[in-house]
C-alpha positions as CSV (number, residue, x, y, z in Angstrom):
1,M,21.8,-50.0,-10.0
2,K,24.8,-47.7,-9.6
3,L,24.1,-44.2,-8.4
4,T,25.6,-41.6,-10.7
5,K,27.1,-38.2,-9.5
6,V,24.3,-36.4,-11.3
7,Q,21.6,-38.4,-9.6
8,Y,23.2,-37.9,-6.2
9,K,23.5,-34.2,-6.7
10,E,19.8,-34.1,-7.7
11,L,19.0,-36.0,-4.5
12,V,20.9,-33.6,-2.3
13,K,19.3,-30.7,-4.1
14,S,15.8,-32.1,-3.6
15,I,16.5,-32.7,0.1
16,G,17.9,-29.2,0.5
17,H,14.9,-27.7,-1.1
18,A,12.6,-29.7,1.3
19,I,14.7,-28.5,4.3
20,H,14.6,-24.9,3.2
21,T,10.8,-25.0,2.5
22,G,10.2,-26.7,5.9
23,R,12.3,-24.2,7.8
24,E,10.6,-21.3,6.0
25,T,7.2,-22.7,6.7
26,A,8.0,-23.3,10.4
27,I,9.4,-19.7,10.8
28,N,6.2,-18.3,9.2
29,Q,4.0,-20.4,11.4
30,V,5.9,-19.4,14.6
31,N,5.8,-15.7,13.5
32,Q,2.0,-15.8,13.0
33,A,1.5,-17.5,16.3
34,L,3.7,-14.9,18.0
35,V,1.9,-12.0,16.5
36,Q,-1.5,-13.6,17.2
37,T,-0.4,-14.0,20.8
38,Y,0.6,-10.3,21.0
39,W,-2.7,-9.3,19.6
40,E,-4.5,-11.3,22.2
41,I,-2.4,-9.8,25.0
42,G,-3.1,-6.3,23.7
43,R,-6.8,-7.2,23.6
44,Y,-6.8,-8.4,27.2
45,I,-5.0,-5.2,28.4
46,V,-7.4,-2.8,26.5
47,E,-10.6,-4.7,27.5
48,F,-9.3,-4.7,31.2
49,E,-8.8,-0.9,30.9
50,Q,-12.2,-0.3,29.2
51,K,-14.1,-2.1,31.9
52,G,-13.1,0.5,34.4
53,N,-10.6,-1.7,36.2
54,V,-7.9,1.0,35.8
55,K,-8.4,4.6,36.9
56,A,-6.8,7.2,34.6
57,E,-4.2,8.2,37.2
58,Y,-3.2,4.6,37.7
59,G,-3.2,3.6,34.0
60,T,0.5,4.0,33.5
61,Q,1.2,1.8,36.5
62,L,-0.7,-1.1,35.0
63,L,2.0,-1.8,32.4
64,D,4.8,-1.5,35.0
65,R,3.1,-4.1,37.2
66,L,2.3,-6.4,34.3
67,S,5.8,-6.2,33.0
68,K,7.3,-7.3,36.3
69,D,4.8,-10.2,36.9
70,L,4.9,-11.5,33.3
71,T,8.7,-11.4,33.1
72,L,8.9,-13.2,36.4
73,A,6.5,-15.9,35.2
74,Y,7.5,-16.2,31.5
75,G,10.9,-14.7,31.1
76,K,12.1,-12.0,28.7
77,G,10.0,-10.3,26.0
78,F,7.5,-8.5,28.3
79,G,9.3,-5.3,29.2
80,R,7.2,-2.2,29.7
81,S,8.1,-0.8,26.2
82,N,7.2,-4.0,24.5
83,L,3.8,-4.2,26.4
84,F,3.1,-0.6,25.4
85,Q,3.8,-1.5,21.7
86,I,1.6,-4.7,22.0
87,R,-1.2,-2.5,23.4
88,Q,-0.8,0.0,20.6
89,F,-0.7,-2.7,18.0
90,Y,-4.1,-4.0,19.1
91,I,-5.7,-0.6,19.2
92,R,-4.4,0.6,15.8
93,F,-4.9,-2.7,14.1
94,E,-8.6,-2.8,15.2
95,K,-9.1,0.8,14.1
96,V,-8.3,0.1,10.5
97,R,-10.5,-3.0,10.6
98,T,-13.7,-1.2,11.4
99,L,-16.0,0.9,9.2
100,S,-14.9,4.5,9.8
101,G,-16.3,7.6,8.1
102,Q,-14.7,6.7,4.8
103,L,-16.3,5.9,1.5
104,E,-16.7,2.1,1.2
105,K,-18.2,-0.1,-1.5
106,I,-20.5,-2.7,-0.1
107,Q,-21.5,-5.6,-2.4
108,T,-25.3,-6.0,-2.4
109,V,-27.4,-9.2,-2.8
110,S,-27.9,-8.5,-6.5
111,G,-24.1,-8.4,-7.0
112,Q,-24.1,-4.7,-7.7
113,S,-21.9,-2.3,-5.7
114,E,-23.6,0.4,-3.6
115,K,-21.6,3.4,-2.4
116,I,-22.2,4.4,1.1
117,Q,-21.1,8.0,1.9
118,T,-20.6,9.5,5.2
119,V,-21.5,12.9,6.6
120,S,-19.0,15.0,8.6
121,G,-16.6,12.1,8.9
122,Q,-19.1,9.9,10.8
123,S,-20.1,6.4,9.9
124,E,-23.3,6.2,8.0
125,K,-26.3,5.3,10.2
126,I,-28.4,2.4,8.9
127,Q,-31.7,2.2,10.6
128,T,-34.6,-0.2,10.3
129,V,-38.1,1.1,10.5
130,S,-39.8,-0.8,13.3
131,G,-43.1,-2.3,12.4
132,Q,-42.5,-2.1,8.7
133,S,-41.1,-4.4,6.1
134,G,-37.4,-3.8,6.9
135,K,-36.9,-0.5,5.1
136,I,-33.4,0.9,5.5
137,Q,-33.0,4.6,5.8
138,T,-29.7,6.2,4.8
139,V,-28.2,9.4,6.0
140,S,-29.2,11.1,2.7
141,G,-32.8,10.4,3.6
142,Q,-33.3,7.9,0.8
143,L,-35.2,4.7,1.5
144,K,-34.0,1.4,0.1
145,K,-35.7,-1.9,0.5
146,G,-34.1,-4.4,2.8
147,R,-35.0,-7.4,5.0
148,K,-36.2,-7.5,8.5
149,V,-34.2,-9.9,10.8
150,S,-36.2,-11.2,13.7
151,G,-37.4,-7.7,14.6
152,Q,-33.8,-6.5,15.2
153,S,-31.7,-4.0,13.5
154,E,-30.5,-5.4,10.2
155,K,-26.9,-6.5,9.7
156,I,-25.4,-5.9,6.3
157,Q,-23.0,-8.7,5.5
158,T,-22.2,-9.7,2.0
159,V,-19.9,-12.4,0.4
160,S,-20.1,-12.9,-3.3
161,G,-23.5,-11.2,-3.4
162,Q,-25.0,-13.3,-0.5
163,L,-25.9,-12.1,3.0
164,K,-23.9,-14.1,5.4
165,K,-23.2,-13.5,9.1
166,G,-19.8,-12.5,10.2
167,R,-18.1,-11.8,6.9
168,K,-15.7,-9.2,5.6
169,V,-16.9,-5.8,4.3
170,S,-14.4,-4.3,1.8
171,G,-11.4,-5.7,3.7
172,Q,-12.6,-4.4,7.1
173,S,-14.9,-5.4,9.9
174,G,-17.9,-3.2,9.9
175,K,-19.5,-1.3,12.7
176,I,-23.2,-0.8,11.9
177,Q,-25.1,1.7,13.9
178,T,-28.5,0.5,15.1
179,V,-31.6,2.5,15.9
180,S,-30.7,2.5,19.6
181,G,-27.4,4.1,18.7
182,Q,-25.3,1.2,20.0
183,L,-22.6,-0.2,17.7
184,E,-22.9,-3.8,16.6
185,V,-19.6,-5.4,15.3
186,I,-19.4,-7.7,12.3
187,E,-16.3,-9.9,12.9
188,L,-13.9,-10.8,10.2
189,S,-12.8,-14.3,9.4
190,P,-9.9,-15.5,11.6
191,R,-7.1,-12.9,11.6
192,Q,-4.1,-13.6,9.6
193,F,-0.9,-11.8,10.4
194,N,1.4,-12.1,7.4
195,L,4.2,-9.8,8.5
196,S,6.8,-10.3,11.2
197,W,6.5,-8.5,14.6
198,S,9.5,-6.3,13.5
199,H,7.4,-5.1,10.5
200,Y,4.5,-4.2,12.8
201,I,6.8,-2.3,15.2
202,E,7.9,-0.1,12.2
203,I,4.4,0.4,10.9
204,L,3.3,1.5,14.4
205,K,5.4,4.6,13.8
206,A,2.9,5.8,11.2
207,E,1.3,9.0,12.5
208,S,-2.2,8.6,10.9
209,D,-4.6,5.6,10.6
210,L,-4.7,6.1,6.8
211,E,-0.9,5.9,6.7
212,F,-0.9,2.9,9.1
213,S,-3.4,1.0,7.0
214,F,-1.5,1.8,3.7
215,Y,1.8,0.4,5.0
216,L,0.1,-2.7,6.4
217,R,-1.3,-3.6,3.0
218,Q,1.6,-2.4,0.8
219,C,4.2,-4.2,2.8
220,D,2.2,-7.4,2.5
221,Q,1.7,-7.0,-1.2
222,E,5.2,-6.0,-2.0
223,R,6.8,-8.4,0.5
224,W,9.2,-5.7,1.7
225,S,12.0,-6.6,4.1
226,V,12.0,-4.6,7.4
227,R,14.9,-2.6,5.9
228,E,12.9,-1.7,2.8
229,L,9.9,-0.9,4.9
230,K,11.9,1.6,6.9
231,R,13.2,3.2,3.8
232,Q,9.8,3.5,2.2
233,M,8.4,5.1,5.3
234,Q,11.3,7.5,5.6
235,S,10.8,8.5,2.0
236,M,7.2,9.3,2.8
237,L,5.9,6.8,0.1
238,F,2.2,7.1,1.2
239,H,2.3,10.9,1.0
240,R,4.1,10.9,-2.3
241,I,1.5,8.6,-3.9
242,A,-1.5,10.2,-2.1
243,L,-0.6,13.7,-3.3
244,Q,-1.2,12.4,-6.9
245,K,-4.8,11.4,-6.0
246,N,-8.1,12.9,-5.0
247,K,-9.6,12.4,-1.5
248,K,-11.6,9.4,-2.5
249,E,-8.6,7.7,-4.1
250,V,-6.5,8.3,-0.9
251,F,-9.1,6.3,1.1
252,R,-8.9,3.6,-1.5
253,I,-5.1,3.2,-1.5
254,S,-5.2,3.3,2.3
255,N,-7.7,0.4,2.4
256,H,-6.3,-1.7,-0.4
257,G,-2.7,-0.6,-1.0
258,H,-1.3,1.0,-4.1
259,K,-2.0,-1.3,-7.1
260,I,-0.6,-0.7,-10.6
261,E,-3.7,-0.8,-12.8
262,H,-3.1,2.1,-15.2
263,P,0.0,3.9,-16.5
264,A,-0.5,6.9,-14.3
265,D,-0.2,4.6,-11.2
266,L,3.5,4.4,-11.9
267,I,4.1,8.0,-10.9
268,K,5.2,9.3,-7.5
269,D,5.7,12.9,-6.7
270,P,8.7,13.0,-6.4
271,F,10.7,9.9,-7.0
272,V,13.3,9.8,-4.1
273,L,16.8,8.6,-5.2
274,E,18.7,9.3,-1.9
275,F,20.3,5.8,-2.2
276,L,22.4,7.0,-5.1
277,D,24.5,9.0,-2.5
278,I,25.0,12.0,-4.8
279,P,25.6,15.1,-2.7
280,E,22.8,17.6,-3.3
281,P,25.0,20.6,-4.4
282,H,27.2,18.3,-6.6
283,Q,27.2,19.1,-10.3
284,F,26.7,15.8,-12.1
285,A,26.2,14.8,-15.7
286,E,23.2,12.7,-16.9
287,T,25.6,9.8,-17.7
288,E,26.8,9.9,-14.0
289,L,23.1,9.8,-12.9
290,E,22.5,6.8,-15.2
291,D,25.7,5.0,-14.0
292,K,24.6,5.5,-10.3
293,I,21.1,4.1,-11.0
294,I,22.5,1.0,-12.8
295,S,24.9,0.3,-9.9
296,H,21.9,0.6,-7.5
297,L,19.4,-1.0,-9.9
298,Q,17.7,-3.1,-7.3
299,Q,17.0,-0.1,-5.1
300,F,15.9,1.9,-8.1
301,I,13.4,-0.8,-9.1
302,M,12.1,-0.9,-5.5
303,E,11.5,2.9,-5.7
304,M,9.8,2.6,-9.1
305,G,7.4,0.0,-7.8
306,K,6.2,-3.5,-8.4
307,G,6.3,-5.1,-11.8
308,F,9.4,-3.6,-13.4
309,A,11.8,-6.0,-15.2
310,F,15.1,-4.5,-16.4
311,I,16.0,-5.1,-20.0
312,A,18.9,-2.7,-21.0
313,R,20.6,0.6,-20.6
314,Q,21.3,2.8,-23.6
315,Y,19.0,0.7,-25.8
316,R,19.7,1.5,-29.4
317,M,17.1,2.3,-32.0
318,S,18.0,2.8,-35.7
319,I,15.6,5.1,-37.5
320,A,16.2,6.3,-41.1
321,G,19.9,5.7,-40.9
322,R,20.3,7.5,-37.5
323,H,20.8,5.9,-34.1
324,F,19.0,6.9,-31.0
325,H,19.3,5.6,-27.4
326,V,16.8,5.4,-24.6
327,D,18.6,5.7,-21.2
328,I,16.9,2.7,-19.4
329,L,14.5,0.2,-20.8
330,F,12.1,-1.9,-18.7
331,Y,9.3,-4.3,-19.3
332,H,6.3,-4.0,-16.9
333,R,4.9,-7.4,-16.3
334,I,1.6,-6.1,-14.8
335,L,0.8,-3.6,-17.4
336,K,2.3,-5.9,-20.1
337,C,4.2,-3.2,-22.0
338,F,7.7,-1.7,-22.4
339,V,8.6,1.3,-20.2
340,L,11.1,3.7,-21.5
341,I,12.9,6.0,-19.0
342,D,14.7,9.1,-20.1
343,L,16.8,10.9,-17.4
344,K,17.3,14.7,-17.3
345,R,19.7,16.4,-15.0
346,G,17.8,19.7,-15.1
347,E,14.3,20.8,-16.2
348,I,12.2,18.8,-18.5
349,D,11.4,20.8,-21.7
350,H,9.3,20.4,-24.8
351,L,12.2,18.8,-26.8
352,D,12.4,16.0,-24.3
353,I,8.7,15.3,-24.8
354,G,9.0,15.3,-28.6
355,Q,12.0,12.9,-28.4
356,M,10.1,10.5,-26.1
357,N,7.1,10.5,-28.5
358,L,9.5,9.5,-31.3
359,Y,10.8,6.6,-29.2
360,L,7.3,5.4,-28.3
361,N,6.2,5.4,-31.9
362,Y,9.3,3.3,-32.8
363,F,8.6,0.8,-30.1
364,K,4.9,0.4,-31.0
365,R,5.9,-0.5,-34.6
366,E,9.2,-2.3,-34.3
367,E,9.6,-3.8,-30.8
368,A,6.2,-4.5,-29.2
369,A,4.7,-7.9,-29.7
370,D,1.1,-8.3,-30.9
371,D,-0.2,-9.0,-27.4
372,D,1.7,-6.2,-25.7
373,N,0.0,-3.0,-24.6
374,A,1.2,0.4,-25.9
375,P,4.6,1.4,-24.5
376,I,4.9,4.0,-21.8
377,G,7.5,6.7,-21.6
378,I,8.7,8.3,-18.3
379,I,10.8,11.4,-18.3
380,L,12.6,11.9,-15.0
381,G,13.9,15.4,-14.4
382,A,14.9,17.6,-11.5
383,S,12.1,20.0,-12.3
384,K,9.5,20.8,-14.9
385,N,7.7,23.8,-16.3
386,N,4.0,22.9,-16.0
387,V,2.8,25.4,-18.6
388,L,5.4,24.4,-21.2
389,V,4.8,20.7,-20.8
390,E,1.1,21.1,-21.0
391,Y,1.4,22.6,-24.4
392,A,4.0,20.1,-25.5
393,L,1.8,17.1,-24.4
394,D,-1.4,18.5,-26.0
395,G,-2.5,16.3,-28.9
396,I,0.0,13.5,-28.2
397,T,-1.8,10.1,-27.9
398,N,1.2,8.1,-26.6
399,Q,1.5,7.6,-22.8
400,I,4.2,10.1,-21.7
401,L,4.5,10.6,-18.0
402,L,6.6,13.4,-16.5
403,A,8.0,13.1,-13.0
404,K,10.5,14.9,-10.7
405,Y,13.2,13.2,-8.8
406,Q,15.2,14.4,-5.8
407,L,18.4,13.1,-4.3
408,Y,17.5,13.5,-0.7
409,L,14.6,12.4,1.6
410,P,11.6,14.8,1.3
411,P,10.8,17.2,4.1
412,K,8.2,15.4,6.3
413,D,6.4,18.5,7.6
414,R,5.8,19.8,4.1
415,L,4.3,16.6,2.7
416,E,2.1,16.1,5.8
417,A,0.8,19.7,5.4
418,L,0.0,19.2,1.7
419,L,-1.8,15.9,2.4
420,Q,-3.8,17.4,5.3
421,G,-4.8,20.2,3.0
422,L,-6.0,17.7,0.4
423,M,-8.0,15.7,3.0
424,E,-9.7,18.9,4.2
425,E,-11.0,19.9,0.8
């Protein structure tokens, strides 16, 4: 049998795919092993310090000594700065894996979710009443029936409605306070580090545990490159999303990442378009803004969030003999609907809202498939008059979202102050 050129090309292609897949798998496995090793090194250092082996005044000298000895024995990669980052990685990673004073949902044996709330930022105390049938007393003073485990303080561990030892509680390991006041740790299943060490180095720059936890999860979900992660952190993504939420929702996005489940989840305050390289005082037309966005489409989609698929710019609609154009048209594969984006150089006004309402009505009747959800309209402007748009949106049933954009990175201090004010409410 003679081998044709087409068959040979397919053979080379298949072998190439196998090589690429194998190399990618090998790199991922090496990366996970490296990060797991660093986590173990950090654990050894922290546990050594906590056992009192290092006095406070000599603590800084421990890393210097370790760096010299490890470098001598194992070569490069164990400089003092790297050991410091390894130690911080362990400390911060374990912090976000334990039950803190945040609102957590715990799955009960019956399969129903039970909310456990904290008091003054402290983890809720769960106590068993000795000598009785395992009643569990919550901080609020309410009694709930439980089980007594060999006369010891009860561990709450649920997986798919069953009590099992050593399982995950809402994505974190749980510290349960016993009657004696000592903490008992419920371990997670074996740790999986899905990001590269370079990713973790960047995420360690997060200033709060909520922010650290958010970027861990969001980077994993969105599969950001290190470069994109840096950009999202510089643009204060966590703060911009969190400021659209209430306190409870901030804890949720920190623990689980920002997931697109409803149209309102598409909005950030503001959208940051610094990658367009438009000087701030520059007077530009809306067509120039649109041109810049199209030429930086990949970055614009990354800023908009997961799920956007570009369809067209200046998409034409013919209504009653007149032609209208929507600036940018997307389809959102998660929400399963069209997303129409209208760009405004200046302030969003009531006429823009009326125009978008017209576009959405057209798309519902003429463009959307039977199994599509209702289309969403997003009007991006440099500013908006809150009172005016409130009246303009009243009575409109279509999903019209208004958002501000800015052409420069947001002031870090201002967003941090706003978020701190929200969390203190």
